[in-house]
C-alpha angles and dihedrals in degrees: 000000000000113000091227091055090045091052090051091052091050091049091050091050091048090051092050091048091049091050091050093051090047092053092049092050091047094054100034111114124225097248140039090238091057090048091053090054096052097095112186093005087063089056090051091052090050092050093049090052090048091049093050092050093047091053092053 
């Protein structure tokens, strides 16, 4: 694989990981109790964390 293409793929993955972490930070509540009450939003936070880890 061409190194330029490989670099582009790495940059795209880094951008996606950064966006995922940003979204998690933006929607993370201040307390554990609030987090437990989030319902579907909690699942979205979990999935974004999972996605960021998988892209690493």
